[in-house]
Predicted model as a PDB file, atoms N, CA, C, CB and O in Angstrom, pLDDT in the B-factor column:
MODEL        1                                                                  
ATOM      1  N   MET A   1      18.102 -11.928   3.380  1.00 71.00           N  
ATOM      2  CA  MET A   1      16.952 -10.992   3.241  1.00 71.00           C  
ATOM      3  C   MET A   1      16.579 -10.873   1.716  1.00 71.00           C  
ATOM      4  CB  MET A   1      17.323  -9.532   3.863  1.00 71.00           C  
ATOM      5  O   MET A   1      15.397 -10.826   1.375  1.00 71.00           O  
ATOM      6  N   ARG A   2      17.568 -10.827   0.842  1.00 74.00           N  
ATOM      7  CA  ARG A   2      17.300 -10.676  -0.544  1.00 74.00           C  
ATOM      8  C   ARG A   2      16.457 -11.861  -1.079  1.00 74.00           C  
ATOM      9  CB  ARG A   2      18.607 -10.547  -1.300  1.00 74.00           C  
ATOM     10  O   ARG A   2      15.566 -11.679  -1.909  1.00 74.00           O  
ATOM     11  N   HIS A   3      16.765 -13.070  -0.582  1.00 77.00           N  
ATOM     12  CA  HIS A   3      16.031 -14.241  -1.038  1.00 77.00           C  
ATOM     13  C   HIS A   3      14.590 -14.114  -0.625  1.00 77.00           C  
ATOM     14  CB  HIS A   3      16.641 -15.535  -0.483  1.00 77.00           C  
ATOM     15  O   HIS A   3      13.703 -14.422  -1.422  1.00 77.00           O  
ATOM     16  N   ARG A   4      14.313 -13.673   0.587  1.00 80.00           N  
ATOM     17  CA  ARG A   4      12.938 -13.545   1.072  1.00 80.00           C  
ATOM     18  C   ARG A   4      12.152 -12.439   0.361  1.00 80.00           C  
ATOM     19  CB  ARG A   4      12.948 -13.278   2.558  1.00 80.00           C  
ATOM     20  O   ARG A   4      10.940 -12.561   0.180  1.00 80.00           O  
ATOM     21  N   VAL A   5      12.829 -11.371  -0.038  1.00 77.00           N  
ATOM     22  CA  VAL A   5      12.195 -10.316  -0.786  1.00 77.00           C  
ATOM     23  C   VAL A   5      11.816 -10.777  -2.129  1.00 77.00           C  
ATOM     24  CB  VAL A   5      13.065  -9.137  -0.888  1.00 77.00           C  
ATOM     25  O   VAL A   5      10.732 -10.468  -2.623  1.00 77.00           O  
ATOM     26  N   ASP A   6      12.755 -11.572  -2.785  1.00 77.00           N  
ATOM     27  CA  ASP A   6      12.471 -12.066  -4.123  1.00 77.00           C  
ATOM     28  C   ASP A   6      11.236 -12.902  -4.149  1.00 77.00           C  
ATOM     29  CB  ASP A   6      13.622 -12.853  -4.651  1.00 77.00           C  
ATOM     30  O   ASP A   6      10.572 -12.985  -5.182  1.00 77.00           O  
ATOM     31  N   GLY A   7      10.889 -13.552  -3.006  1.00 76.00           N  
ATOM     32  CA  GLY A   7       9.748 -14.441  -2.949  1.00 76.00           C  
ATOM     33  C   GLY A   7       8.380 -13.684  -2.797  1.00 76.00           C  
ATOM     34  O   GLY A   7       7.318 -14.280  -2.979  1.00 76.00           O  
ATOM     35  N   LEU A   8       8.428 -12.479  -2.490  1.00 77.00           N  
ATOM     36  CA  LEU A   8       7.186 -11.698  -2.271  1.00 77.00           C  
ATOM     37  C   LEU A   8       6.418 -11.491  -3.531  1.00 77.00           C  
ATOM     38  CB  LEU A   8       7.495 -10.355  -1.665  1.00 77.00           C  
ATOM     39  O   LEU A   8       6.995 -11.365  -4.612  1.00 77.00           O  
ATOM     40  N   GLU A   9       5.121 -11.456  -3.403  1.00 76.00           N  
ATOM     41  CA  GLU A   9       4.225 -11.119  -4.545  1.00 76.00           C  
ATOM     42  C   GLU A   9       4.382  -9.622  -4.785  1.00 76.00           C  
ATOM     43  CB  GLU A   9       2.682 -11.507  -4.251  1.00 76.00           C  
ATOM     44  O   GLU A   9       4.517  -8.846  -3.840  1.00 76.00           O  
ATOM     45  N   THR A  10       4.363  -9.218  -6.072  1.00 74.00           N  
ATOM     46  CA  THR A  10       4.510  -7.797  -6.418  1.00 74.00           C  
ATOM     47  C   THR A  10       3.297  -7.119  -6.994  1.00 74.00           C  
ATOM     48  CB  THR A  10       5.589  -7.651  -7.366  1.00 74.00           C  
ATOM     49  O   THR A  10       3.313  -5.928  -7.304  1.00 74.00           O  
ATOM     50  N   THR A  11       2.206  -7.925  -7.137  1.00 72.00           N  
ATOM     51  CA  THR A  11       0.956  -7.424  -7.682  1.00 72.00           C  
ATOM     52  C   THR A  11       0.200  -6.662  -6.565  1.00 72.00           C  
ATOM     53  CB  THR A  11       0.087  -8.605  -8.262  1.00 72.00           C  
ATOM     54  O   THR A  11      -0.047  -7.185  -5.479  1.00 72.00           O  
ATOM     55  N   ASP A  12      -0.146  -5.430  -6.885  1.00 71.00           N  
ATOM     56  CA  ASP A  12      -0.752  -4.529  -5.908  1.00 71.00           C  
ATOM     57  C   ASP A  12      -2.061  -5.053  -5.364  1.00 71.00           C  
ATOM     58  CB  ASP A  12      -0.973  -3.180  -6.520  1.00 71.00           C  
ATOM     59  O   ASP A  12      -2.379  -4.791  -4.204  1.00 71.00           O  
ATOM     60  N   THR A  13      -2.834  -5.781  -6.148  1.00 76.00           N  
ATOM     61  CA  THR A  13      -4.086  -6.272  -5.660  1.00 76.00           C  
ATOM     62  C   THR A  13      -4.073  -7.503  -4.742  1.00 76.00           C  
ATOM     63  CB  THR A  13      -4.891  -6.558  -6.782  1.00 76.00           C  
ATOM     64  O   THR A  13      -5.113  -7.971  -4.280  1.00 76.00           O  
ATOM     65  N   VAL A  14      -2.859  -8.008  -4.497  1.00 73.00           N  
ATOM     66  CA  VAL A  14      -2.671  -9.250  -3.677  1.00 73.00           C  
ATOM     67  C   VAL A  14      -2.261  -8.753  -2.265  1.00 73.00           C  
ATOM     68  CB  VAL A  14      -1.527 -10.266  -4.325  1.00 73.00           C  
ATOM     69  O   VAL A  14      -1.311  -7.985  -2.115  1.00 73.00           O  
ATOM     70  N   ALA A  15      -3.025  -9.227  -1.218  1.00 78.00           N  
ATOM     71  CA  ALA A  15      -2.647  -8.885   0.141  1.00 78.00           C  
ATOM     72  C   ALA A  15      -1.312  -9.409   0.394  1.00 78.00           C  
ATOM     73  CB  ALA A  15      -3.619  -9.408   1.159  1.00 78.00           C  
ATOM     74  O   ALA A  15      -0.984 -10.505  -0.061  1.00 78.00           O  
ATOM     75  N   GLY A  16      -0.484  -8.663   1.125  1.00 71.00           N  
ATOM     76  CA  GLY A  16       0.908  -8.999   1.466  1.00 71.00           C  
ATOM     77  C   GLY A  16       1.919  -8.761   0.331  1.00 71.00           C  
ATOM     78  O   GLY A  16       3.081  -9.152   0.445  1.00 71.00           O  
ATOM     79  N   SER A  17       1.490  -8.142  -0.723  1.00 71.00           N  
ATOM     80  CA  SER A  17       2.417  -7.821  -1.798  1.00 71.00           C  
ATOM     81  C   SER A  17       3.356  -6.732  -1.374  1.00 71.00           C  
ATOM     82  CB  SER A  17       1.674  -7.410  -3.050  1.00 71.00           C  
ATOM     83  O   SER A  17       3.069  -6.009  -0.419  1.00 71.00           O  
ATOM     84  N   SER A  18       4.486  -6.589  -2.062  1.00 79.00           N  
ATOM     85  CA  SER A  18       5.443  -5.641  -1.725  1.00 79.00           C  
ATOM     86  C   SER A  18       6.245  -5.127  -2.951  1.00 79.00           C  
ATOM     87  CB  SER A  18       6.331  -6.222  -0.715  1.00 79.00           C  
ATOM     88  O   SER A  18       6.495  -5.901  -3.875  1.00 79.00           O  
ATOM     89  N   ASN A  19       6.640  -3.869  -2.974  1.00 77.00           N  
ATOM     90  CA  ASN A  19       7.512  -3.383  -4.044  1.00 77.00           C  
ATOM     91  C   ASN A  19       8.913  -3.201  -3.518  1.00 77.00           C  
ATOM     92  CB  ASN A  19       6.988  -2.064  -4.631  1.00 77.00           C  
ATOM     93  O   ASN A  19       9.727  -2.495  -4.113  1.00 77.00           O  
ATOM     94  N   PHE A  20       9.198  -3.859  -2.366  1.00 78.00           N  
ATOM     95  CA  PHE A  20      10.554  -3.770  -1.766  1.00 78.00           C  
ATOM     96  C   PHE A  20      11.585  -4.374  -2.680  1.00 78.00           C  
ATOM     97  CB  PHE A  20      10.603  -4.476  -0.401  1.00 78.00           C  
ATOM     98  O   PHE A  20      12.742  -3.955  -2.669  1.00 78.00           O  
ATOM     99  N   GLY A  21      11.184  -5.369  -3.489  1.00 78.00           N  
ATOM    100  CA  GLY A  21      12.146  -5.997  -4.419  1.00 78.00           C  
ATOM    101  C   GLY A  21      12.723  -4.991  -5.397  1.00 78.00           C  
ATOM    102  O   GLY A  21      13.911  -5.042  -5.716  1.00 78.00           O  
ATOM    103  N   LYS A  22      11.902  -4.091  -5.868  1.00 81.00           N  
ATOM    104  CA  LYS A  22      12.299  -3.032  -6.779  1.00 81.00           C  
ATOM    105  C   LYS A  22      13.336  -2.141  -6.099  1.00 81.00           C  
ATOM    106  CB  LYS A  22      11.071  -2.203  -7.231  1.00 81.00           C  
ATOM    107  O   LYS A  22      14.330  -1.770  -6.722  1.00 81.00           O  
ATOM    108  N   PHE A  23      13.125  -1.802  -4.860  1.00 81.00           N  
ATOM    109  CA  PHE A  23      14.051  -1.014  -4.087  1.00 81.00           C  
ATOM    110  C   PHE A  23      15.400  -1.736  -3.907  1.00 81.00           C  
ATOM    111  CB  PHE A  23      13.440  -0.687  -2.737  1.00 81.00           C  
ATOM    112  O   PHE A  23      16.479  -1.147  -3.971  1.00 81.00           O  
ATOM    113  N   MET A  24      15.260  -3.046  -3.679  1.00 82.00           N  
ATOM    114  CA  MET A  24      16.544  -3.756  -3.532  1.00 82.00           C  
ATOM    115  C   MET A  24      17.393  -3.728  -4.833  1.00 82.00           C  
ATOM    116  CB  MET A  24      16.278  -5.220  -3.116  1.00 82.00           C  
ATOM    117  O   MET A  24      18.619  -3.619  -4.821  1.00 82.00           O  
ATOM    118  N   GLU A  25      16.660  -3.834  -5.924  1.00 84.00           N  
ATOM    119  CA  GLU A  25      17.375  -3.737  -7.203  1.00 84.00           C  
ATOM    120  C   GLU A  25      18.053  -2.376  -7.375  1.00 84.00           C  
ATOM    121  CB  GLU A  25      16.410  -3.985  -8.366  1.00 84.00           C  
ATOM    122  O   GLU A  25      19.194  -2.257  -7.823  1.00 84.00           O  
ATOM    123  N   LEU A  26      17.255  -1.328  -6.980  1.00 87.00           N  
ATOM    124  CA  LEU A  26      17.875   0.047  -7.116  1.00 87.00           C  
ATOM    125  C   LEU A  26      19.025   0.195  -6.194  1.00 87.00           C  
ATOM    126  CB  LEU A  26      16.855   1.172  -6.823  1.00 87.00           C  
ATOM    127  O   LEU A  26      20.030   0.778  -6.600  1.00 87.00           O  
ATOM    128  N   PHE A  27      18.969  -0.303  -4.927  1.00 86.00           N  
ATOM    129  CA  PHE A  27      20.079  -0.185  -3.963  1.00 86.00           C  
ATOM    130  C   PHE A  27      21.335  -0.904  -4.472  1.00 86.00           C  
ATOM    131  CB  PHE A  27      19.663  -0.763  -2.587  1.00 86.00           C  
ATOM    132  O   PHE A  27      22.448  -0.445  -4.214  1.00 86.00           O  
ATOM    133  N   GLU A  28      21.170  -2.052  -5.209  1.00 88.00           N  
ATOM    134  CA  GLU A  28      22.293  -2.813  -5.667  1.00 88.00           C  
ATOM    135  C   GLU A  28      22.849  -2.233  -6.980  1.00 88.00           C  
ATOM    136  CB  GLU A  28      21.894  -4.271  -5.845  1.00 88.00           C  
ATOM    137  O   GLU A  28      23.956  -2.599  -7.376  1.00 88.00           O  
ATOM    138  N   SER A  29      22.171  -1.405  -7.616  1.00 91.00           N  
ATOM    139  CA  SER A  29      22.533  -0.831  -8.890  1.00 91.00           C  
ATOM    140  C   SER A  29      23.653   0.139  -8.803  1.00 91.00           C  
ATOM    141  CB  SER A  29      21.385  -0.180  -9.491  1.00 91.00           C  
ATOM    142  O   SER A  29      23.843   0.786  -7.774  1.00 91.00           O  
ATOM    143  N   GLU A  30      24.423   0.259  -9.892  1.00 93.00           N  
ATOM    144  CA  GLU A  30      25.473   1.319 -10.002  1.00 93.00           C  
ATOM    145  C   GLU A  30      24.918   2.655 -10.331  1.00 93.00           C  
ATOM    146  CB  GLU A  30      26.487   0.961 -11.047  1.00 93.00           C  
ATOM    147  O   GLU A  30      25.599   3.664 -10.149  1.00 93.00           O  
ATOM    148  N   ASP A  31      23.704   2.709 -10.811  1.00 93.00           N  
ATOM    149  CA  ASP A  31      23.072   3.942 -11.285  1.00 93.00           C  
ATOM    150  C   ASP A  31      22.331   4.601 -10.116  1.00 93.00           C  
ATOM    151  CB  ASP A  31      22.092   3.651 -12.477  1.00 93.00           C  
ATOM    152  O   ASP A  31      21.368   4.022  -9.613  1.00 93.00           O  
ATOM    153  N   SER A  32      22.745   5.783  -9.672  1.00 91.00           N  
ATOM    154  CA  SER A  32      22.151   6.403  -8.570  1.00 91.00           C  
ATOM    155  C   SER A  32      21.219   7.549  -8.920  1.00 91.00           C  
ATOM    156  CB  SER A  32      23.181   6.855  -7.696  1.00 91.00           C  
ATOM    157  O   SER A  32      20.868   8.367  -8.069  1.00 91.00           O  
ATOM    158  N   ARG A  33      20.818   7.598 -10.200  1.00 93.00           N  
ATOM    159  CA  ARG A  33      19.894   8.717 -10.606  1.00 93.00           C  
ATOM    160  C   ARG A  33      18.539   8.618  -9.867  1.00 93.00           C  
ATOM    161  CB  ARG A  33      19.642   8.688 -12.175  1.00 93.00           C  
ATOM    162  O   ARG A  33      17.868   9.630  -9.659  1.00 93.00           O  
ATOM    163  N   TRP A  34      18.137   7.365  -9.465  1.00 92.00           N  
ATOM    164  CA  TRP A  34      16.896   7.204  -8.803  1.00 92.00           C  
ATOM    165  C   TRP A  34      16.782   7.952  -7.503  1.00 92.00           C  
ATOM    166  CB  TRP A  34      16.663   5.810  -8.579  1.00 92.00           C  
ATOM    167  O   TRP A  34      15.700   8.373  -7.095  1.00 92.00           O  
ATOM    168  N   ILE A  35      17.992   8.120  -6.818  1.00 92.00           N  
ATOM    169  CA  ILE A  35      18.143   8.870  -5.553  1.00 92.00           C  
ATOM    170  C   ILE A  35      17.784  10.339  -5.852  1.00 92.00           C  
ATOM    171  CB  ILE A  35      19.637   8.740  -4.959  1.00 92.00           C  
ATOM    172  O   ILE A  35      17.058  10.983  -5.095  1.00 92.00           O  
ATOM    173  N   ASP A  36      18.328  10.859  -7.007  1.00 95.00           N  
ATOM    174  CA  ASP A  36      18.169  12.229  -7.285  1.00 95.00           C  
ATOM    175  C   ASP A  36      16.680  12.484  -7.646  1.00 95.00           C  
ATOM    176  CB  ASP A  36      19.131  12.660  -8.413  1.00 95.00           C  
ATOM    177  O   ASP A  36      16.138  13.539  -7.317  1.00 95.00           O  
ATOM    178  N   GLU A  37      16.041  11.537  -8.307  1.00 93.00           N  
ATOM    179  CA  GLU A  37      14.566  11.657  -8.645  1.00 93.00           C  
ATOM    180  C   GLU A  37      13.763  11.759  -7.348  1.00 93.00           C  
ATOM    181  CB  GLU A  37      14.052  10.397  -9.508  1.00 93.00           C  
ATOM    182  O   GLU A  37      12.889  12.614  -7.200  1.00 93.00           O  
ATOM    183  N   ILE A  38      14.089  10.854  -6.407  1.00 93.00           N  
ATOM    184  CA  ILE A  38      13.291  10.881  -5.100  1.00 93.00           C  
ATOM    185  C   ILE A  38      13.522  12.217  -4.434  1.00 93.00           C  
ATOM    186  CB  ILE A  38      13.721   9.689  -4.094  1.00 93.00           C  
ATOM    187  O   ILE A  38      12.575  12.866  -3.988  1.00 93.00           O  
ATOM    188  N   ASN A  39      14.827  12.652  -4.360  1.00 96.00           N  
ATOM    189  CA  ASN A  39      15.086  13.921  -3.643  1.00 96.00           C  
ATOM    190  C   ASN A  39      14.398  15.098  -4.307  1.00 96.00           C  
ATOM    191  CB  ASN A  39      16.587  14.193  -3.563  1.00 96.00           C  
ATOM    192  O   ASN A  39      13.920  16.001  -3.621  1.00 96.00           O  
ATOM    193  N   ALA A  40      14.339  15.104  -5.668  1.00 96.00           N  
ATOM    194  CA  ALA A  40      13.646  16.185  -6.383  1.00 96.00           C  
ATOM    195  C   ALA A  40      12.148  16.194  -6.000  1.00 96.00           C  
ATOM    196  CB  ALA A  40      13.818  16.016  -7.937  1.00 96.00           C  
ATOM    197  O   ALA A  40      11.562  17.260  -5.813  1.00 96.00           O  
ATOM    198  N   GLU A  41      11.532  14.996  -5.885  1.00 96.00           N  
ATOM    199  CA  GLU A  41      10.095  14.935  -5.515  1.00 96.00           C  
ATOM    200  C   GLU A  41       9.887  15.416  -4.071  1.00 96.00           C  
ATOM    201  CB  GLU A  41       9.546  13.477  -5.675  1.00 96.00           C  
ATOM    202  O   GLU A  41       8.885  16.058  -3.756  1.00 96.00           O  
ATOM    203  N   LEU A  42      10.823  15.103  -3.234  1.00 97.00           N  
ATOM    204  CA  LEU A  42      10.678  15.480  -1.829  1.00 97.00           C  
ATOM    205  C   LEU A  42      10.849  17.015  -1.635  1.00 97.00           C  
ATOM    206  CB  LEU A  42      11.717  14.707  -0.967  1.00 97.00           C  
ATOM    207  O   LEU A  42      10.300  17.589  -0.694  1.00 97.00           O  
ATOM    208  N   GLU A  43      11.568  17.621  -2.481  1.00 96.00           N  
ATOM    209  CA  GLU A  43      11.915  19.013  -2.431  1.00 96.00           C  
ATOM    210  C   GLU A  43      10.816  19.928  -3.014  1.00 96.00           C  
ATOM    211  CB  GLU A  43      13.206  19.224  -3.164  1.00 96.00           C  
ATOM    212  O   GLU A  43      10.886  21.149  -2.877  1.00 96.00           O  
ATOM    213  N   LYS A  44       9.788  19.318  -3.674  1.00 90.00           N  
ATOM    214  CA  LYS A  44       8.739  20.127  -4.251  1.00 90.00           C  
ATOM    215  C   LYS A  44       7.841  20.797  -3.241  1.00 90.00           C  
ATOM    216  CB  LYS A  44       7.927  19.306  -5.139  1.00 90.00           C  
ATOM    217  O   LYS A  44       6.912  21.511  -3.618  1.00 90.00           O  
TER     218      LYS A  44                                                      
ENDMDL                                                                          
END                                                                             
């Protein structure tokens, strides 16, 4: 799955583009602050 995600276009103006690669990087990271940031936005 990771290999397929890496091959996706990330430019917003391109049809079929995705930002899922960025999420994959975050999921694989040791830094979990991004989860707190998302939760804080959802709680507003």
